[in-house]
C-alpha positions as CSV (number, residue, x, y, z in Angstrom):
1,M,138.0,150.7,97.2
2,Q,134.2,150.7,97.7
3,G,134.1,147.3,96.0
4,L,136.7,146.0,98.4
5,L,134.8,147.2,101.5
6,L,131.6,145.6,100.2
7,A,133.3,142.3,99.7
8,L,134.8,142.5,103.2
9,C,131.3,143.2,104.6
10,L,129.8,140.2,102.8
11,L,132.7,138.0,104.0
12,A,132.1,139.2,107.5
13,S,128.3,138.4,107.3
14,D,129.0,134.9,106.0
15,R,131.6,134.2,108.8
16,P,130.4,131.7,111.4
17,Q,129.2,133.3,114.5
18,E,128.3,132.1,118.0
19,P,124.7,130.7,117.8
20,Y,122.1,132.5,119.8
21,Q,118.4,132.2,120.4
22,D,115.9,134.6,118.7
23,L,112.4,134.9,117.4
24,I,112.0,135.4,113.6
25,L,108.8,136.6,112.0
26,H,108.0,135.3,108.5
27,R,106.3,137.3,105.9
28,D,103.2,135.0,106.2
29,G,102.9,135.7,110.0
30,E,104.5,132.6,111.3
31,V,106.8,133.2,114.3
32,E,109.6,130.7,115.0
33,L,111.8,130.3,118.0
34,V,115.1,129.5,116.5
35,Q,118.8,129.3,117.0
36,V,120.5,131.7,114.6
37,L,123.7,130.1,113.1
38,A,124.8,132.5,110.3
39,A,123.5,135.5,108.5
40,E,124.6,134.6,104.9
41,E,124.5,137.0,102.0
42,R,121.2,135.7,100.6
43,R,119.9,133.4,103.3
44,L,119.6,132.9,107.0
45,R,121.0,129.7,108.4
46,Y,119.2,128.6,111.5
47,R,117.7,125.7,113.5
48,R,114.2,125.5,114.8
49,F,114.3,125.2,118.6
50,G,114.3,121.5,119.6
51,E,115.6,120.4,116.1
52,E,119.1,119.2,115.1
53,N,118.9,119.9,111.4
54,D,120.1,123.2,109.8
55,R,117.6,125.2,107.7
56,L,118.1,127.8,105.1
57,L,115.7,130.7,104.6
58,D,115.7,133.3,101.9
59,W,115.7,136.7,103.4
60,R,112.8,137.8,101.3
61,K,110.5,135.4,103.1
62,L,110.9,137.3,106.3
63,F,108.6,140.2,107.3
64,P,109.8,143.5,105.9
65,G,112.6,144.9,108.0
66,E,113.1,141.6,109.9
67,A,116.1,140.7,107.7
68,D,117.9,143.9,108.6
69,R,117.3,143.3,112.3
70,V,118.5,139.7,112.2
71,R,121.6,140.7,110.2
72,Q,122.6,143.0,113.1
73,G,123.4,139.9,115.2
74,R,122.9,139.0,118.8
75,D,122.5,142.6,120.0
76,S,119.3,142.9,118.0
77,A,117.8,139.6,119.2
78,F,114.8,139.4,121.5
79,A,115.6,139.3,125.2
80,M,114.6,135.8,126.4
81,D,115.3,132.9,128.7
82,I,114.2,129.3,128.0
83,L,113.0,127.8,131.3
84,E,112.9,124.1,131.8
85,V,109.7,122.6,133.2
86,Q,108.6,119.2,134.4
87,A,107.1,117.0,131.8
88,D,106.0,113.4,131.3
89,R,107.9,111.3,128.8
90,L,106.2,108.4,127.0
91,R,108.8,106.2,125.3
92,M,107.0,104.6,122.3
93,K,107.9,101.9,119.9
94,R,110.0,102.7,116.8
95,N,112.3,105.0,118.9
96,R,109.6,107.6,119.3
97,E,109.1,109.9,122.3
98,V,106.1,111.9,123.3
99,I,106.8,114.8,125.8
100,G,103.9,116.5,127.5
101,R,101.7,116.4,130.5
102,I,99.6,113.3,131.1
103,L,96.1,114.3,132.0
104,G,94.8,110.8,132.7
105,L,93.6,107.6,131.1
106,Q,90.9,107.3,128.5
107,G,90.2,103.6,128.1
108,D,93.5,102.0,126.9
109,N,95.0,105.4,125.9
110,Y,96.9,108.0,127.7
111,E,95.5,111.5,127.3
112,V,98.5,113.8,126.9
113,H,98.6,117.6,126.7
114,V,101.3,118.6,124.3
115,R,101.8,122.3,123.6
116,G,98.1,123.2,123.8
117,K,96.8,120.1,122.0
118,I,95.4,116.9,123.4
119,Q,96.8,113.6,122.1
120,L,95.7,110.0,122.7
121,Q,98.6,107.6,122.9
122,P,97.8,103.9,123.1
123,K,99.2,102.1,126.1
124,S,100.0,99.1,123.9
125,L,102.7,101.2,122.0
126,L,104.5,102.2,125.2
127,I,107.9,100.8,126.2
128,G,107.8,100.7,130.0
129,E,106.0,103.2,132.2
130,P,106.0,107.0,131.6
131,D,108.7,108.9,133.6
132,Q,109.2,112.5,134.5
133,V,111.9,114.7,132.9
134,L,112.9,118.3,132.6
135,R,112.4,119.8,129.2
136,P,112.4,123.4,127.7
137,A,109.0,125.0,128.2
138,P,108.4,125.7,124.5
139,L,108.6,122.0,123.8
140,V,106.1,121.1,126.5
141,L,103.6,123.9,127.2
142,S,101.5,126.2,125.2
143,P,102.0,129.9,125.9
144,E,98.7,130.1,127.8
145,R,99.6,127.1,129.9
146,F,103.0,128.5,130.7
147,V,101.5,131.7,132.0
148,Q,99.0,129.7,134.1
149,E,101.8,127.8,135.7
150,H,104.1,130.8,136.0
151,P,102.1,133.8,137.2
152,A,103.7,137.3,137.1
153,P,105.9,138.1,140.1
154,G,105.1,141.0,142.5
155,G,108.7,141.8,143.0
156,G,111.0,144.6,141.7
157,A,112.4,145.5,138.3
158,E,114.9,142.5,138.1
159,A,112.1,139.9,138.8
160,L,109.8,141.5,136.2
161,W,112.6,141.7,133.7
162,N,113.4,138.0,134.1
163,Y,109.8,137.1,134.0
164,G,109.4,139.0,130.7
165,R,112.4,137.1,129.3
166,A,110.9,133.8,130.3
167,C,107.5,134.6,128.8
168,T,109.3,135.6,125.5
169,G,111.1,132.2,125.5
170,A,107.7,130.5,126.0
171,M,106.2,132.5,123.1
172,A,103.8,134.3,125.5
173,W,104.2,137.7,123.9
174,E,101.5,139.8,125.5
175,P,102.5,138.8,129.1
176,A,106.1,139.4,128.1
177,E,105.4,142.9,126.8
178,N,103.4,143.7,130.0
179,A,106.2,142.4,132.2
180,F,108.8,144.5,130.3
181,R,106.8,147.7,130.6
182,K,106.3,147.1,134.4
183,A,110.0,146.3,134.7
184,A,110.9,149.6,133.0
185,S,108.6,151.5,135.4
186,A,110.1,149.7,138.4
187,A,113.6,150.3,137.1
188,E,112.9,154.0,136.8
189,A,111.7,154.1,140.4
190,E,114.7,152.1,141.6
191,G,117.1,154.3,139.7
192,K,118.4,151.5,137.4
193,A,118.8,153.5,134.1
194,E,120.4,150.7,132.1
195,L,117.7,148.1,133.0
196,Q,115.1,150.7,132.3
197,R,116.5,151.2,128.8
198,Q,116.7,147.5,128.2
199,A,113.2,146.9,129.4
200,N,111.8,149.7,127.3
201,S,113.6,148.4,124.2
202,A,112.4,144.8,124.8
203,A,108.8,146.1,125.3
204,E,108.9,148.0,122.0
205,R,110.3,145.1,120.2
206,M,107.6,142.8,121.6
207,A,104.9,145.4,120.8
208,A,106.2,145.6,117.2
209,L,106.3,141.8,116.9
210,R,102.7,141.5,118.1
211,A,101.5,144.2,115.7
212,H,103.4,142.8,112.7
213,H,102.3,139.3,113.5
214,G,98.7,140.5,113.5
215,Q,99.1,142.3,110.2
216,A,100.9,139.4,108.5
217,S,98.3,136.9,109.9
218,A,95.4,139.1,108.6
219,L,96.9,139.1,105.1
220,K,97.7,135.4,105.3
221,R,94.1,134.6,106.3
222,I,92.8,136.4,103.2
223,Q,95.3,134.7,100.9
224,T,94.4,131.3,102.4
225,Q,90.7,132.0,101.9
226,M,91.4,132.8,98.3
227,K,93.4,129.6,97.8
228,R,90.5,127.7,99.3
229,N,88.1,129.5,96.9
230,E,86.3,131.2,99.9
231,F,86.3,134.5,98.1
232,E,83.1,135.8,99.7
233,Q,84.7,135.5,103.2
234,A,87.9,137.0,101.9
235,E,86.0,140.0,100.4
236,K,84.2,140.6,103.7
237,A,87.6,140.7,105.4
238,L,89.1,143.3,103.0
239,P,87.9,146.5,104.7
240,A,89.2,145.5,108.2
241,A,92.4,144.3,106.6
242,E,92.8,147.6,104.8
243,A,92.4,149.6,108.0
244,L,95.0,147.3,109.7
245,L,97.5,147.2,106.8
246,A,97.3,150.6,105.1
247,D,100.3,151.9,107.1
248,S,101.9,148.6,107.6
249,P,105.2,147.4,106.1
250,L,102.9,145.0,104.2
251,A,100.8,147.8,102.7
252,D,102.2,147.1,99.2
253,D,101.4,143.4,99.4
254,F,97.9,144.2,100.5
255,F,97.1,146.8,97.9
256,E,98.5,144.4,95.2
257,L,96.2,141.7,96.5
258,Q,93.3,144.1,96.6
259,S,93.9,145.3,93.0
260,T,94.0,141.8,91.6
261,F,91.2,140.4,93.8
262,E,88.4,140.3,91.2
263,E,90.7,138.9,88.5
264,E,91.9,136.2,90.8
265,R,88.3,135.4,91.7
266,Q,87.3,135.1,88.1
267,L,90.3,132.9,87.3
268,A,89.4,130.7,90.3
269,I,85.8,130.5,89.1
270,L,87.0,129.6,85.6
271,S,89.3,126.9,87.0
272,Y,86.3,125.5,88.9
273,L,84.1,125.5,85.8
274,E,86.8,123.8,83.7
275,K,86.8,121.0,86.2
276,N,83.0,120.8,86.9
277,W,80.9,122.1,84.0
278,Y,80.8,118.7,82.3
279,E,79.8,117.1,85.6
280,A,77.1,119.7,86.2
281,V,75.6,118.9,82.7
282,L,75.7,115.2,83.6
283,K,73.8,116.0,86.9
284,V,71.1,118.0,85.1
285,L,70.7,115.3,82.4
286,Q,70.5,112.5,84.9
287,A,66.8,112.7,85.6
288,P,65.6,112.9,81.9
289,S,67.9,110.1,80.9
290,R,66.1,107.8,83.4
291,N,62.6,108.7,82.0
292,R,61.9,106.0,79.4
293,K,58.5,107.6,78.4
294,A,59.9,110.9,77.1
295,N,58.7,112.6,73.9
296,M,61.8,113.0,71.8
297,D,60.8,116.3,70.2
298,R,60.1,117.9,73.6
299,L,63.2,116.4,75.1
300,M,65.5,117.8,72.4
301,L,63.7,121.2,72.7
302,W,64.4,121.2,76.4
303,L,68.0,120.4,75.8
304,R,68.4,123.4,73.5
305,E,66.4,126.0,75.4
306,Q,66.0,125.1,79.1
307,A,68.8,122.7,80.1
308,P,71.6,125.3,79.8
309,G,69.7,127.5,82.3
310,E,69.4,124.7,84.7
311,V,73.1,123.9,84.4
312,R,73.9,127.5,85.3
313,V,71.5,127.5,88.3
314,H,73.3,124.3,89.5
315,L,76.7,125.9,89.1
316,M,75.8,129.2,90.7
317,R,74.6,127.3,93.7
318,K,77.9,125.6,94.0
319,L,79.8,128.9,93.5
320,K,78.1,130.8,96.3
321,D,81.2,130.8,98.5
322,M,83.2,132.3,95.6
323,D,80.7,134.9,94.4
324,D,77.1,135.1,95.7
325,Q,76.3,137.9,93.3
326,L,77.2,135.8,90.2
327,T,74.6,135.9,87.4
328,A,73.9,133.4,84.6
329,E,75.3,136.0,82.1
330,G,78.4,136.6,84.2
331,L,78.9,132.8,84.5
332,T,78.7,132.4,80.8
333,E,81.2,135.2,80.2
334,I,83.7,133.6,82.5
335,W,83.1,130.1,80.9
336,E,83.8,131.5,77.5
337,R,87.2,132.6,78.6
338,R,88.4,129.0,78.7
339,M,89.0,129.0,75.0
340,E,91.2,132.1,75.2
341,R,93.8,130.4,77.4
342,K,97.0,129.5,75.6
343,K,97.1,126.3,77.6
344,K,93.5,125.1,77.7
345,K,92.7,123.3,80.9
346,A,89.2,122.1,80.1
347,R,89.3,118.4,79.3
348,I,88.3,117.3,75.8
349,R,85.3,115.0,76.1
350,S,83.3,112.9,73.7
351,A,79.8,111.5,73.6
352,S,78.0,109.3,71.1
353,Y,74.5,109.2,69.7
354,G,75.0,105.5,69.4
355,T,72.2,103.5,67.8
356,G,70.1,106.6,68.0
357,T,72.2,108.5,65.4
358,W,69.3,108.2,62.9
359,I,67.1,110.4,65.1
360,V,69.4,113.4,64.6
361,S,70.4,112.6,61.0
362,P,68.8,114.2,58.0
363,N,65.9,112.2,56.6
364,L,67.2,110.0,53.8
365,A,65.0,109.0,50.8
366,L,64.6,105.3,51.2
367,P,64.4,103.2,48.0
368,R,60.8,101.9,47.5
369,T,62.1,98.4,46.9
370,Y,63.4,98.0,50.4
371,Y,61.2,96.6,53.1
372,R,60.6,98.8,56.1
373,D,58.8,96.4,58.4
374,H,59.0,97.0,62.1
375,L,61.1,100.2,62.1
376,E,60.8,101.6,65.6
377,T,59.9,105.2,66.3
378,A,62.2,107.6,68.2
379,E,60.1,107.1,71.3
380,E,60.3,103.3,71.0
381,W,64.0,103.4,70.6
382,W,64.4,105.6,73.7
383,E,62.2,103.3,75.8
384,T,64.3,100.2,75.0
385,A,67.8,101.8,74.8
386,P,70.1,101.1,77.8
387,A,70.5,103.8,80.4
388,S,74.1,104.5,79.4
389,T,73.1,104.9,75.7
390,R,70.4,107.4,76.6
391,S,72.7,109.4,78.8
392,N,75.3,109.5,76.0
393,F,72.7,110.5,73.5
394,L,71.6,113.5,75.6
395,M,75.2,114.6,76.2
396,A,76.1,114.5,72.5
397,Y,73.0,116.5,71.6
398,Y,73.6,119.0,74.4
399,A,77.2,119.4,73.3
400,E,76.2,120.2,69.8
401,H,73.1,122.4,70.4
402,S,73.4,124.1,73.8
403,G,76.3,126.4,73.0
404,D,78.1,125.5,76.2
405,F,80.8,123.5,74.5
406,A,83.1,124.1,71.6
407,V,82.6,121.2,69.2
408,L,86.0,120.1,67.9
409,S,85.1,117.3,65.5
410,H,82.7,114.5,64.6
411,H,83.5,110.9,64.3
412,T,81.6,108.1,62.8
413,S,81.7,104.3,63.0
414,T,79.8,101.8,60.8
415,C,76.6,100.3,62.0
416,Q,77.3,96.9,63.4
417,T,74.1,95.4,62.1
418,C,74.4,96.4,58.4
419,G,78.1,97.0,58.1
420,G,77.5,100.6,57.0
421,T,75.2,99.9,54.0
422,G,72.1,100.9,55.7
423,V,70.4,97.7,54.4
424,T,70.1,94.2,55.6
425,T,69.6,91.2,53.2
426,A,68.0,87.9,53.7
427,V,67.6,84.9,51.4
428,N,64.1,83.3,51.3
429,I,64.7,79.6,50.4
430,R,61.0,78.9,50.1
431,Q,60.7,81.5,47.3
432,N,63.5,80.2,45.1
433,S,66.3,81.8,47.1
434,R,64.9,85.3,46.5
435,V,67.0,88.0,48.2
436,K,65.0,90.3,50.4
437,K,66.5,93.7,51.2
438,A,65.2,95.7,54.1
439,V,66.1,99.0,55.7
440,C,68.5,98.3,58.7
441,P,66.3,98.3,61.8
442,T,69.3,99.6,63.9
443,C,70.5,102.6,61.9
444,H,67.4,103.3,59.7
445,Y,69.5,103.4,56.5
446,V,72.0,105.9,58.0
447,G,74.7,103.2,58.1
448,K,76.7,104.8,60.9
449,E,76.9,105.8,64.5
450,Q,78.1,109.3,65.2
451,S,80.0,110.8,68.2
452,V,81.0,114.3,69.1
453,R,84.3,115.6,70.5
454,F,84.0,118.8,72.5
455,Q,85.7,121.0,75.0
């Protein structure tokens, strides 16, 4: 029997009803003026005011308690009237219309006030001259503009009640609440008990809407700041938000956000590092790669001992908006977590020592019979190497020796000069075609170029 009653209730809730105007408050703080079409089992079917297409909204996306109110139907809706106001219509090419208030001309553009925003519409795109039309106030005026053009009446309860309904329809919530409270007081003085009850109820609903909108907006601002990686601003807003939300229907949402705040910040920092650590190293290595007169021993010592610190200083400067108390040690701890992820997001990179591979290779015993004429020193190689080769060399050495990257593998390719033998040969025709073997001037007998894959 209970199952049958439940089924009948669900059928009744899905049954088409007469559309009516209402305000709905989303969980993220957005308030929409809508036409409610049907309260379905899992979703609300509605249209935004001024639109023709139906929309479906999961009940869970509404502010806590809002779904129960809307399900009650027309009797629970906000008391409102939609007034029509005079507006300027600009008919544009491509079947487009702009409805607002023309403020004047700015060069070859009309300056149009549309719901609190100023738009510039080129005269060249107009079809004909602008004309005047009547349109619903919410489609033309901002709430502030509506109140400016429609000041509160000084009349009795009925006039104040109607003004409050008009302000509600124009999304001017504070003036609406004030008008309803004044209407209730006036109705009491005039002995209109039913109007007094309606006005008090409307005022309480409007007060709740304003309070809940403020609470949801405060939570949404913090969530938005976190998504934008503005964790420092979000952290500063937490105490005020806690005072506002502790007893709110959104209290659970806030305390969950608060409890996971630091973890979310660290994950956001890690995501930033995964995208930018490599670029930060490139930035730090840029200046030394351009210095052709470097001492190679000192340069490689700097890469091992000082460059990692400079990379961290650079990154901490970039991360101030996320955590201005971040230390080099803390940054390193977060960076090391990248390898713990099941799905690693840090890109796999590679860098090559190129023709300077011999500088970092173990010294090989060269056969005495091979000539070693004109073998350049490490400093001479550095001075004549192209800028891209020097930059690649530094990155490969940094990847292997700084500890900032996980080295995945090494790859070698044969020296293009000697074909991997480490030796070049030449035939001297003047000396009875005697073969002359010499240490390869490119690879210095190493026979290869080495690259590093790292993450």
